[in-house]
N, CA, C, O and CB atoms as a CASP TS submission, in Angstrom:
PFRMAT TS
TARGET T0000
AUTHOR 0000-0000-0000
METHOD Language model
MODEL 1
PARENT N/A
ATOM      1  N   UNK     1      67.572  55.875  27.437  1.00  0.00           N
ATOM      2  CA  UNK     1      66.322  55.257  27.793  1.00  0.00           C
ATOM      3  C   UNK     1      66.452  53.755  27.582  1.00  0.00           C
ATOM      4  O   UNK     1      67.037  53.305  26.597  1.00  0.00           O
ATOM      5  CB  UNK     1      65.155  55.844  26.968  1.00  0.00           C
ATOM      6  N   UNK     2      65.908  52.994  28.503  1.00  0.00           N
ATOM      7  CA  UNK     2      65.885  51.541  28.346  1.00  0.00           C
ATOM      8  C   UNK     2      64.438  51.087  28.235  1.00  0.00           C
ATOM      9  O   UNK     2      63.602  51.415  29.076  1.00  0.00           O
ATOM     10  CB  UNK     2      66.601  50.830  29.535  1.00  0.00           C
ATOM     11  N   UNK     3      64.158  50.331  27.186  1.00  0.00           N
ATOM     12  CA  UNK     3      62.842  49.751  26.980  1.00  0.00           C
ATOM     13  C   UNK     3      62.947  48.282  27.371  1.00  0.00           C
ATOM     14  O   UNK     3      63.807  47.556  26.872  1.00  0.00           O
ATOM     15  CB  UNK     3      62.346  49.929  25.489  1.00  0.00           C
ATOM     16  N   UNK     4      62.076  47.859  28.256  1.00  0.00           N
ATOM     17  CA  UNK     4      62.080  46.470  28.715  1.00  0.00           C
ATOM     18  C   UNK     4      60.807  45.782  28.256  1.00  0.00           C
ATOM     19  O   UNK     4      59.724  46.368  28.272  1.00  0.00           O
ATOM     20  CB  UNK     4      62.216  46.394  30.257  1.00  0.00           C
ATOM     21  N   UNK     5      60.953  44.541  27.851  1.00  0.00           N
ATOM     22  CA  UNK     5      59.798  43.779  27.390  1.00  0.00           C
ATOM     23  C   UNK     5      60.015  42.295  27.659  1.00  0.00           C
ATOM     24  O   UNK     5      61.147  41.812  27.676  1.00  0.00           O
ATOM     25  CB  UNK     5      59.543  44.025  25.888  1.00  0.00           C
ATOM     26  N   UNK     6      58.919  41.585  27.868  1.00  0.00           N
ATOM     27  CA  UNK     6      59.034  40.137  28.013  1.00  0.00           C
ATOM     28  C   UNK     6      58.892  39.452  26.653  1.00  0.00           C
ATOM     29  O   UNK     6      58.832  38.225  26.574  1.00  0.00           O
ATOM     30  CB  UNK     6      57.971  39.606  28.995  1.00  0.00           C
ATOM     31  N   UNK     7      58.840  40.247  25.588  1.00  0.00           N
ATOM     32  CA  UNK     7      58.789  39.687  24.243  1.00  0.00           C
ATOM     33  C   UNK     7      60.183  39.754  23.615  1.00  0.00           C
ATOM     34  O   UNK     7      60.653  40.817  23.212  1.00  0.00           O
ATOM     35  CB  UNK     7      57.750  40.444  23.367  1.00  0.00           C
ATOM     36  N   UNK     8      60.818  38.604  23.547  1.00  0.00           N
ATOM     37  CA  UNK     8      62.150  38.544  22.953  1.00  0.00           C
ATOM     38  C   UNK     8      62.098  38.942  21.474  1.00  0.00           C
ATOM     39  O   UNK     8      63.034  39.553  20.959  1.00  0.00           O
ATOM     40  CB  UNK     8      62.746  37.128  23.108  1.00  0.00           C
ATOM     41  N   UNK     9      61.018  38.598  20.807  1.00  0.00           N
ATOM     42  CA  UNK     9      60.841  38.960  19.406  1.00  0.00           C
ATOM     43  C   UNK     9      60.845  40.479  19.237  1.00  0.00           C
ATOM     44  O   UNK     9      61.578  41.011  18.403  1.00  0.00           O
ATOM     45  CB  UNK     9      59.534  38.365  18.859  1.00  0.00           C
ATOM     46  N   UNK    10      60.030  41.171  20.025  1.00  0.00           N
ATOM     47  CA  UNK    10      59.941  42.628  19.920  1.00  0.00           C
ATOM     48  C   UNK    10      61.277  43.282  20.244  1.00  0.00           C
ATOM     49  O   UNK    10      61.701  44.196  19.537  1.00  0.00           O
ATOM     50  CB  UNK    10      58.854  43.167  20.854  1.00  0.00           C
ATOM     51  N   UNK    11      61.937  42.836  21.284  1.00  0.00           N
ATOM     52  CA  UNK    11      63.228  43.411  21.671  1.00  0.00           C
ATOM     53  C   UNK    11      64.233  43.282  20.533  1.00  0.00           C
ATOM     54  O   UNK    11      64.909  44.252  20.189  1.00  0.00           O
ATOM     55  CB  UNK    11      63.771  42.724  22.939  1.00  0.00           C
ATOM     56  N   UNK    12      64.333  42.113  19.957  1.00  0.00           N
ATOM     57  CA  UNK    12      65.311  41.905  18.891  1.00  0.00           C
ATOM     58  C   UNK    12      64.932  42.624  17.594  1.00  0.00           C
ATOM     59  O   UNK    12      65.811  43.071  16.857  1.00  0.00           O
ATOM     60  CB  UNK    12      65.467  40.423  18.623  1.00  0.00           C
ATOM     61  N   UNK    13      63.652  42.737  17.315  1.00  0.00           N
ATOM     62  CA  UNK    13      63.232  43.479  16.128  1.00  0.00           C
ATOM     63  C   UNK    13      63.496  44.977  16.305  1.00  0.00           C
ATOM     64  O   UNK    13      64.003  45.626  15.390  1.00  0.00           O
ATOM     65  CB  UNK    13      61.739  43.231  15.839  1.00  0.00           C
ATOM     66  N   UNK    14      63.167  45.516  17.442  1.00  0.00           N
ATOM     67  CA  UNK    14      63.380  46.939  17.672  1.00  0.00           C
ATOM     68  C   UNK    14      64.867  47.286  17.727  1.00  0.00           C
ATOM     69  O   UNK    14      65.270  48.376  17.321  1.00  0.00           O
ATOM     70  CB  UNK    14      62.699  47.369  18.962  1.00  0.00           C
ATOM     71  N   UNK    15      65.669  46.368  18.225  1.00  0.00           N
ATOM     72  CA  UNK    15      67.114  46.595  18.284  1.00  0.00           C
ATOM     73  C   UNK    15      67.769  46.409  16.918  1.00  0.00           C
ATOM     74  O   UNK    15      68.951  46.706  16.746  1.00  0.00           O
ATOM     75  CB  UNK    15      67.756  45.651  19.299  1.00  0.00           C
ATOM     76  N   UNK    16      67.006  45.923  15.957  1.00  0.00           N
ATOM     77  CA  UNK    16      67.526  45.748  14.610  1.00  0.00           C
ATOM     78  C   UNK    16      68.284  44.456  14.382  1.00  0.00           C
ATOM     79  O   UNK    16      68.909  44.275  13.338  1.00  0.00           O
ATOM     80  CB  UNK    16      68.403  46.873  14.283  1.00  0.00           C
ATOM     81  N   UNK    17      68.232  43.553  15.358  1.00  0.00           N
ATOM     82  CA  UNK    17      68.932  42.271  15.208  1.00  0.00           C
ATOM     83  C   UNK    17      68.132  41.270  14.384  1.00  0.00           C
ATOM     84  O   UNK    17      68.706  40.405  13.722  1.00  0.00           O
ATOM     85  CB  UNK    17      69.234  41.677  16.573  1.00  0.00           C
ATOM     86  N   UNK    18      66.807  41.387  14.425  1.00  0.00           N
ATOM     87  CA  UNK    18      65.936  40.487  13.672  1.00  0.00           C
ATOM     88  C   UNK    18      65.055  41.315  12.742  1.00  0.00           C
ATOM     89  O   UNK    18      64.664  42.432  13.078  1.00  0.00           O
ATOM     90  CB  UNK    18      65.068  39.613  14.629  1.00  0.00           C
ATOM     91  N   UNK    19      64.753  40.770  11.596  1.00  0.00           N
ATOM     92  CA  UNK    19      63.882  41.446  10.628  1.00  0.00           C
ATOM     93  C   UNK    19      62.430  41.362  11.070  1.00  0.00           C
ATOM     94  O   UNK    19      62.026  40.422  11.754  1.00  0.00           O
ATOM     95  CB  UNK    19      64.047  40.833   9.225  1.00  0.00           C
ATOM     96  N   UNK    20      61.660  42.354  10.668  1.00  0.00           N
ATOM     97  CA  UNK    20      60.213  42.344  10.892  1.00  0.00           C
ATOM     98  C   UNK    20      59.596  41.788   9.620  1.00  0.00           C
ATOM     99  O   UNK    20      59.553  42.469   8.595  1.00  0.00           O
ATOM    100  CB  UNK    20      59.645  43.792  11.241  1.00  0.00           C
ATOM    101  N   UNK    21      59.126  40.570   9.683  1.00  0.00           N
ATOM    102  CA  UNK    21      58.589  39.924   8.489  1.00  0.00           C
ATOM    103  C   UNK    21      57.081  40.075   8.352  1.00  0.00           C
ATOM    104  O   UNK    21      56.546  40.021   7.244  1.00  0.00           O
ATOM    105  CB  UNK    21      58.942  38.469   8.500  1.00  0.00           C
ATOM    106  N   UNK    22      56.400  40.262   9.468  1.00  0.00           N
ATOM    107  CA  UNK    22      54.943  40.390   9.441  1.00  0.00           C
ATOM    108  C   UNK    22      54.572  41.750   8.847  1.00  0.00           C
ATOM    109  O   UNK    22      54.812  42.791   9.460  1.00  0.00           O
ATOM    110  CB  UNK    22      54.338  40.226  10.874  1.00  0.00           C
ATOM    111  N   UNK    23      54.000  41.730   7.675  1.00  0.00           N
ATOM    112  CA  UNK    23      53.679  42.972   6.965  1.00  0.00           C
ATOM    113  C   UNK    23      52.771  43.887   7.777  1.00  0.00           C
ATOM    114  O   UNK    23      52.917  45.109   7.739  1.00  0.00           O
ATOM    115  CB  UNK    23      53.020  42.655   5.637  1.00  0.00           C
ATOM    116  N   UNK    24      51.832  43.291   8.514  1.00  0.00           N
ATOM    117  CA  UNK    24      50.886  44.108   9.271  1.00  0.00           C
ATOM    118  C   UNK    24      51.532  44.808  10.469  1.00  0.00           C
ATOM    119  O   UNK    24      50.911  45.686  11.068  1.00  0.00           O
ATOM    120  CB  UNK    24      49.737  43.248   9.747  1.00  0.00           C
ATOM    121  N   UNK    25      52.755  44.444  10.830  1.00  0.00           N
ATOM    122  CA  UNK    25      53.443  45.074  11.955  1.00  0.00           C
ATOM    123  C   UNK    25      54.455  46.130  11.525  1.00  0.00           C
ATOM    124  O   UNK    25      54.906  46.920  12.355  1.00  0.00           O
ATOM    125  CB  UNK    25      54.138  44.025  12.774  1.00  0.00           C
ATOM    126  N   UNK    26      54.813  46.159  10.265  1.00  0.00           N
ATOM    127  CA  UNK    26      55.876  47.055   9.806  1.00  0.00           C
ATOM    128  C   UNK    26      55.574  48.527  10.071  1.00  0.00           C
ATOM    129  O   UNK    26      56.481  49.280  10.427  1.00  0.00           O
ATOM    130  CB  UNK    26      56.111  46.851   8.331  1.00  0.00           C
ATOM    131  N   UNK    27      54.338  48.950   9.910  1.00  0.00           N
ATOM    132  CA  UNK    27      53.991  50.348  10.201  1.00  0.00           C
ATOM    133  C   UNK    27      54.138  50.660  11.689  1.00  0.00           C
ATOM    134  O   UNK    27      54.592  51.742  12.059  1.00  0.00           O
ATOM    135  CB  UNK    27      52.553  50.648   9.744  1.00  0.00           C
ATOM    136  N   UNK    28      53.754  49.709  12.538  1.00  0.00           N
ATOM    137  CA  UNK    28      53.894  49.920  13.985  1.00  0.00           C
ATOM    138  C   UNK    28      55.364  50.026  14.386  1.00  0.00           C
ATOM    139  O   UNK    28      55.736  50.867  15.204  1.00  0.00           O
ATOM    140  CB  UNK    28      53.219  48.775  14.762  1.00  0.00           C
ATOM    141  N   UNK    29      56.184  49.172  13.807  1.00  0.00           N
ATOM    142  CA  UNK    29      57.612  49.194  14.115  1.00  0.00           C
ATOM    143  C   UNK    29      58.217  50.515  13.652  1.00  0.00           C
ATOM    144  O   UNK    29      59.015  51.117  14.372  1.00  0.00           O
ATOM    145  CB  UNK    29      58.338  47.998  13.447  1.00  0.00           C
ATOM    146  N   UNK    30      57.847  50.967  12.469  1.00  0.00           N
ATOM    147  CA  UNK    30      58.356  52.242  11.959  1.00  0.00           C
ATOM    148  C   UNK    30      57.947  53.391  12.879  1.00  0.00           C
ATOM    149  O   UNK    30      58.747  54.287  13.147  1.00  0.00           O
ATOM    150  CB  UNK    30      57.842  52.497  10.528  1.00  0.00           C
ATOM    151  N   UNK    31      56.714  53.368  13.359  1.00  0.00           N
ATOM    152  CA  UNK    31      56.234  54.408  14.270  1.00  0.00           C
ATOM    153  C   UNK    31      56.996  54.368  15.595  1.00  0.00           C
ATOM    154  O   UNK    31      57.364  55.412  16.132  1.00  0.00           O
ATOM    155  CB  UNK    31      54.726  54.245  14.523  1.00  0.00           C
ATOM    156  N   UNK    32      57.228  53.176  16.113  1.00  0.00           N
ATOM    157  CA  UNK    32      57.967  53.033  17.377  1.00  0.00           C
ATOM    158  C   UNK    32      59.413  53.498  17.214  1.00  0.00           C
ATOM    159  O   UNK    32      59.954  54.163  18.097  1.00  0.00           O
ATOM    160  CB  UNK    32      57.933  51.565  17.861  1.00  0.00           C
ATOM    161  N   UNK    33      60.031  53.154  16.102  1.00  0.00           N
ATOM    162  CA  UNK    33      61.411  53.587  15.857  1.00  0.00           C
ATOM    163  C   UNK    33      61.484  55.099  15.684  1.00  0.00           C
ATOM    164  O   UNK    33      62.454  55.727  16.110  1.00  0.00           O
ATOM    165  CB  UNK    33      61.984  52.887  14.613  1.00  0.00           C
ATOM    166  N   UNK    34      60.472  55.683  15.067  1.00  0.00           N
ATOM    167  CA  UNK    34      60.425  57.132  14.938  1.00  0.00           C
ATOM    168  C   UNK    34      60.343  57.787  16.321  1.00  0.00           C
ATOM    169  O   UNK    34      61.044  58.762  16.593  1.00  0.00           O
ATOM    170  CB  UNK    34      59.226  57.557  14.067  1.00  0.00           C
ATOM    171  N   UNK    35      59.491  57.251  17.184  1.00  0.00           N
ATOM    172  CA  UNK    35      59.377  57.786  18.546  1.00  0.00           C
ATOM    173  C   UNK    35      60.690  57.629  19.308  1.00  0.00           C
ATOM    174  O   UNK    35      61.077  58.517  20.068  1.00  0.00           O
ATOM    175  CB  UNK    35      58.239  57.081  19.307  1.00  0.00           C
ATOM    176  N   UNK    36      61.370  56.516  19.111  1.00  0.00           N
ATOM    177  CA  UNK    36      62.641  56.272  19.798  1.00  0.00           C
ATOM    178  C   UNK    36      63.721  57.239  19.338  1.00  0.00           C
ATOM    179  O   UNK    36      64.663  57.516  20.080  1.00  0.00           O
ATOM    180  CB  UNK    36      63.102  54.836  19.568  1.00  0.00           C
ATOM    181  N   UNK    37      63.594  57.754  18.125  1.00  0.00           N
ATOM    182  CA  UNK    37      64.618  58.650  17.594  1.00  0.00           C
ATOM    183  C   UNK    37      64.684  59.984  18.339  1.00  0.00           C
ATOM    184  O   UNK    37      65.650  60.730  18.181  1.00  0.00           O
ATOM    185  CB  UNK    37      64.362  58.903  16.128  1.00  0.00           C
ATOM    186  N   UNK    38      63.682  60.286  19.140  1.00  0.00           N
ATOM    187  CA  UNK    38      63.687  61.520  19.924  1.00  0.00           C
ATOM    188  C   UNK    38      64.600  61.437  21.144  1.00  0.00           C
ATOM    189  O   UNK    38      64.854  62.452  21.794  1.00  0.00           O
ATOM    190  CB  UNK    38      62.281  61.853  20.367  1.00  0.00           C
ATOM    191  N   UNK    39      65.089  60.260  21.457  1.00  0.00           N
ATOM    192  CA  UNK    39      65.986  60.059  22.586  1.00  0.00           C
ATOM    193  C   UNK    39      67.419  59.917  22.077  1.00  0.00           C
ATOM    194  O   UNK    39      67.650  59.404  20.983  1.00  0.00           O
ATOM    195  CB  UNK    39      65.568  58.813  23.409  1.00  0.00           C
ATOM    196  N   UNK    40      68.375  60.375  22.880  1.00  0.00           N
ATOM    197  CA  UNK    40      69.783  60.264  22.484  1.00  0.00           C
ATOM    198  C   UNK    40      70.197  58.810  22.323  1.00  0.00           C
ATOM    199  O   UNK    40      70.865  58.446  21.355  1.00  0.00           O
ATOM    200  CB  UNK    40      70.682  60.949  23.513  1.00  0.00           C
ATOM    201  N   UNK    41      69.795  57.987  23.278  1.00  0.00           N
ATOM    202  CA  UNK    41      70.160  56.577  23.270  1.00  0.00           C
ATOM    203  C   UNK    41      68.957  55.755  23.714  1.00  0.00           C
ATOM    204  O   UNK    41      68.285  56.092  24.690  1.00  0.00           O
ATOM    205  CB  UNK    41      71.386  56.309  24.190  1.00  0.00           C
ATOM    206  N   UNK    42      68.698  54.689  22.996  1.00  0.00           N
ATOM    207  CA  UNK    42      67.635  53.762  23.387  1.00  0.00           C
ATOM    208  C   UNK    42      68.219  52.354  23.351  1.00  0.00           C
ATOM    209  O   UNK    42      68.800  51.935  22.349  1.00  0.00           O
ATOM    210  CB  UNK    42      66.374  53.886  22.441  1.00  0.00           C
ATOM    211  N   UNK    43      68.058  51.633  24.453  1.00  0.00           N
ATOM    212  CA  UNK    43      68.455  50.233  24.491  1.00  0.00           C
ATOM    213  C   UNK    43      67.200  49.405  24.771  1.00  0.00           C
ATOM    214  O   UNK    43      66.232  49.880  25.365  1.00  0.00           O
ATOM    215  CB  UNK    43      69.569  49.978  25.577  1.00  0.00           C
ATOM    216  N   UNK    44      67.255  48.165  24.326  1.00  0.00           N
ATOM    217  CA  UNK    44      66.122  47.256  24.493  1.00  0.00           C
ATOM    218  C   UNK    44      66.587  46.052  25.293  1.00  0.00           C
ATOM    219  O   UNK    44      67.604  45.435  24.978  1.00  0.00           O
ATOM    220  CB  UNK    44      65.534  46.818  23.114  1.00  0.00           C
ATOM    221  N   UNK    45      65.831  45.729  26.329  1.00  0.00           N
ATOM    222  CA  UNK    45      66.202  44.615  27.199  1.00  0.00           C
ATOM    223  C   UNK    45      65.054  43.622  27.289  1.00  0.00           C
ATOM    224  O   UNK    45      63.901  43.990  27.510  1.00  0.00           O
ATOM    225  CB  UNK    45      66.588  45.121  28.604  1.00  0.00           C
ATOM    226  N   UNK    46      65.401  42.356  27.112  1.00  0.00           N
ATOM    227  CA  UNK    46      64.412  41.290  27.261  1.00  0.00           C
ATOM    228  C   UNK    46      64.392  40.847  28.713  1.00  0.00           C
ATOM    229  O   UNK    46      65.429  40.512  29.287  1.00  0.00           O
ATOM    230  CB  UNK    46      64.726  40.088  26.318  1.00  0.00           C
ATOM    231  N   UNK    47      63.218  40.848  29.294  1.00  0.00           N
ATOM    232  CA  UNK    47      63.015  40.398  30.668  1.00  0.00           C
ATOM    233  C   UNK    47      62.143  39.152  30.597  1.00  0.00           C
ATOM    234  O   UNK    47      60.976  39.239  30.215  1.00  0.00           O
ATOM    235  CB  UNK    47      62.354  41.524  31.567  1.00  0.00           C
ATOM    236  N   UNK    48      62.689  37.994  30.958  1.00  0.00           N
ATOM    237  CA  UNK    48      61.875  36.777  30.907  1.00  0.00           C
ATOM    238  C   UNK    48      60.603  36.925  31.748  1.00  0.00           C
ATOM    239  O   UNK    48      60.614  37.550  32.808  1.00  0.00           O
ATOM    240  CB  UNK    48      62.692  35.569  31.395  1.00  0.00           C
ATOM    241  N   UNK    49      59.532  36.349  31.264  1.00  0.00           N
ATOM    242  CA  UNK    49      58.229  36.521  31.907  1.00  0.00           C
ATOM    243  C   UNK    49      58.260  36.162  33.398  1.00  0.00           C
ATOM    244  O   UNK    49      57.626  36.841  34.206  1.00  0.00           O
ATOM    245  CB  UNK    49      57.187  35.668  31.196  1.00  0.00           C
ATOM    246  N   UNK    50      58.976  35.125  33.764  1.00  0.00           N
ATOM    247  CA  UNK    50      58.995  34.732  35.185  1.00  0.00           C
ATOM    248  C   UNK    50      59.669  35.793  36.061  1.00  0.00           C
ATOM    249  O   UNK    50      59.451  35.815  37.272  1.00  0.00           O
ATOM    250  CB  UNK    50      59.720  33.387  35.351  1.00  0.00           C
ATOM    251  N   UNK    51      60.481  36.667  35.468  1.00  0.00           N
ATOM    252  CA  UNK    51      61.101  37.759  36.224  1.00  0.00           C
ATOM    253  C   UNK    51      60.286  39.040  36.120  1.00  0.00           C
ATOM    254  O   UNK    51      60.671  40.070  36.673  1.00  0.00           O
ATOM    255  CB  UNK    51      62.523  38.007  35.729  1.00  0.00           C
ATOM    256  N   UNK    52      59.178  38.979  35.423  1.00  0.00           N
ATOM    257  CA  UNK    52      58.385  40.167  35.143  1.00  0.00           C
ATOM    258  C   UNK    52      56.959  40.011  35.672  1.00  0.00           C
ATOM    259  O   UNK    52      56.038  40.656  35.172  1.00  0.00           O
ATOM    260  CB  UNK    52      58.364  40.450  33.640  1.00  0.00           C
ATOM    261  N   UNK    53      56.781  39.177  36.657  1.00  0.00           N
ATOM    262  CA  UNK    53      55.440  38.831  37.131  1.00  0.00           C
ATOM    263  C   UNK    53      54.659  40.037  37.645  1.00  0.00           C
ATOM    264  O   UNK    53      53.465  40.154  37.368  1.00  0.00           O
ATOM    265  CB  UNK    53      55.536  37.797  38.222  1.00  0.00           C
ATOM    266  N   UNK    54      55.298  40.928  38.381  1.00  0.00           N
ATOM    267  CA  UNK    54      54.584  42.077  38.948  1.00  0.00           C
ATOM    268  C   UNK    54      54.103  43.020  37.838  1.00  0.00           C
ATOM    269  O   UNK    54      52.957  43.469  37.871  1.00  0.00           O
ATOM    270  CB  UNK    54      55.493  42.841  39.939  1.00  0.00           C
ATOM    271  N   UNK    55      54.952  43.322  36.866  1.00  0.00           N
ATOM    272  CA  UNK    55      54.543  44.195  35.758  1.00  0.00           C
ATOM    273  C   UNK    55      53.422  43.541  34.955  1.00  0.00           C
ATOM    274  O   UNK    55      52.484  44.217  34.532  1.00  0.00           O
ATOM    275  CB  UNK    55      55.747  44.513  34.835  1.00  0.00           C
ATOM    276  N   UNK    56      53.513  42.251  34.749  1.00  0.00           N
ATOM    277  CA  UNK    56      52.476  41.518  34.017  1.00  0.00           C
ATOM    278  C   UNK    56      51.145  41.593  34.759  1.00  0.00           C
ATOM    279  O   UNK    56      50.098  41.786  34.141  1.00  0.00           O
ATOM    280  CB  UNK    56      52.892  40.046  33.814  1.00  0.00           C
ATOM    281  N   UNK    57      51.183  41.443  36.067  1.00  0.00           N
ATOM    282  CA  UNK    57      49.965  41.503  36.883  1.00  0.00           C
ATOM    283  C   UNK    57      49.334  42.894  36.812  1.00  0.00           C
ATOM    284  O   UNK    57      48.122  43.013  36.635  1.00  0.00           O
ATOM    285  CB  UNK    57      50.279  41.136  38.351  1.00  0.00           C
ATOM    286  N   UNK    58      50.137  43.933  36.946  1.00  0.00           N
ATOM    287  CA  UNK    58      49.631  45.305  36.894  1.00  0.00           C
ATOM    288  C   UNK    58      49.023  45.597  35.530  1.00  0.00           C
ATOM    289  O   UNK    58      47.954  46.202  35.438  1.00  0.00           O
ATOM    290  CB  UNK    58      50.755  46.309  37.202  1.00  0.00           C
ATOM    291  N   UNK    59      49.697  45.172  34.481  1.00  0.00           N
ATOM    292  CA  UNK    59      49.190  45.400  33.126  1.00  0.00           C
ATOM    293  C   UNK    59      47.850  44.717  32.925  1.00  0.00           C
ATOM    294  O   UNK    59      46.924  45.314  32.375  1.00  0.00           O
ATOM    295  CB  UNK    59      50.194  44.900  32.084  1.00  0.00           C
ATOM    296  N   UNK    60      47.737  43.468  33.367  1.00  0.00           N
ATOM    297  CA  UNK    60      46.464  42.752  33.222  1.00  0.00           C
ATOM    298  C   UNK    60      45.348  43.446  33.990  1.00  0.00           C
ATOM    299  O   UNK    60      44.219  43.526  33.505  1.00  0.00           O
ATOM    300  CB  UNK    60      46.605  41.307  33.705  1.00  0.00           C
ATOM    301  N   UNK    61      45.654  43.954  35.195  1.00  0.00           N
ATOM    302  CA  UNK    61      44.645  44.655  35.988  1.00  0.00           C
ATOM    303  C   UNK    61      44.165  45.912  35.267  1.00  0.00           C
ATOM    304  O   UNK    61      42.966  46.191  35.226  1.00  0.00           O
ATOM    305  CB  UNK    61      45.206  45.020  37.372  1.00  0.00           C
ATOM    306  N   UNK    62      45.097  46.665  34.702  1.00  0.00           N
ATOM    307  CA  UNK    62      44.743  47.898  33.991  1.00  0.00           C
ATOM    308  C   UNK    62      43.915  47.585  32.751  1.00  0.00           C
ATOM    309  O   UNK    62      42.909  48.243  32.485  1.00  0.00           O
ATOM    310  CB  UNK    62      46.010  48.680  33.598  1.00  0.00           C
ATOM    311  N   UNK    63      44.344  46.577  31.993  1.00  0.00           N
ATOM    312  CA  UNK    63      43.604  46.210  30.799  1.00  0.00           C
ATOM    313  C   UNK    63      42.209  45.708  31.129  1.00  0.00           C
ATOM    314  O   UNK    63      41.267  45.974  30.382  1.00  0.00           O
ATOM    315  CB  UNK    63      44.359  45.160  30.025  1.00  0.00           C
ATOM    316  N   UNK    64      42.058  44.984  32.236  1.00  0.00           N
ATOM    317  CA  UNK    64      40.742  44.514  32.646  1.00  0.00           C
ATOM    318  C   UNK    64      39.804  45.669  32.994  1.00  0.00           C
ATOM    319  O   UNK    64      38.598  45.576  32.765  1.00  0.00           O
ATOM    320  CB  UNK    64      40.873  43.579  33.834  1.00  0.00           C
ATOM    321  N   UNK    65      40.342  46.749  33.542  1.00  0.00           N
ATOM    322  CA  UNK    65      39.536  47.914  33.897  1.00  0.00           C
ATOM    323  C   UNK    65      39.000  48.640  32.676  1.00  0.00           C
ATOM    324  O   UNK    65      37.931  49.247  32.732  1.00  0.00           O
ATOM    325  CB  UNK    65      40.347  48.868  34.737  1.00  0.00           C
ATOM    326  N   UNK    66      39.734  48.581  31.572  1.00  0.00           N
ATOM    327  CA  UNK    66      39.372  49.328  30.379  1.00  0.00           C
ATOM    328  C   UNK    66      38.387  48.594  29.479  1.00  0.00           C
ATOM    329  O   UNK    66      37.944  49.147  28.473  1.00  0.00           O
ATOM    330  CB  UNK    66      40.602  49.655  29.604  1.00  0.00           C
ATOM    331  N   UNK    67      38.047  47.390  29.815  1.00  0.00           N
ATOM    332  CA  UNK    67      37.135  46.614  28.963  1.00  0.00           C
ATOM    333  C   UNK    67      35.715  47.063  29.143  1.00  0.00           C
ATOM    334  O   UNK    67      34.811  46.522  28.506  1.00  0.00           O
ATOM    335  CB  UNK    67      37.244  45.129  29.262  1.00  0.00           C
TER
END
C-alpha cells in the first residue's frame, strides 16, 4: 500500500524518519501506525501541493459539504 500526502512532515513521521514531538499528535500517530500494521507493506510518498491540485480541490469540496 502506498500512502500519499502533501504533508512532508506527516510522511516523514509516519515513515519513522522524523520524530513526533507534538504530544497531542502522538496518539493519532500510534493509531495510524497500528492501522498500517494490517498491511504487508506500507510506503509513504510526499506529493508536493502543486502536483496534488486535483486531490486538494476534491477534498475541499467534500469538506465544504459536511459543514
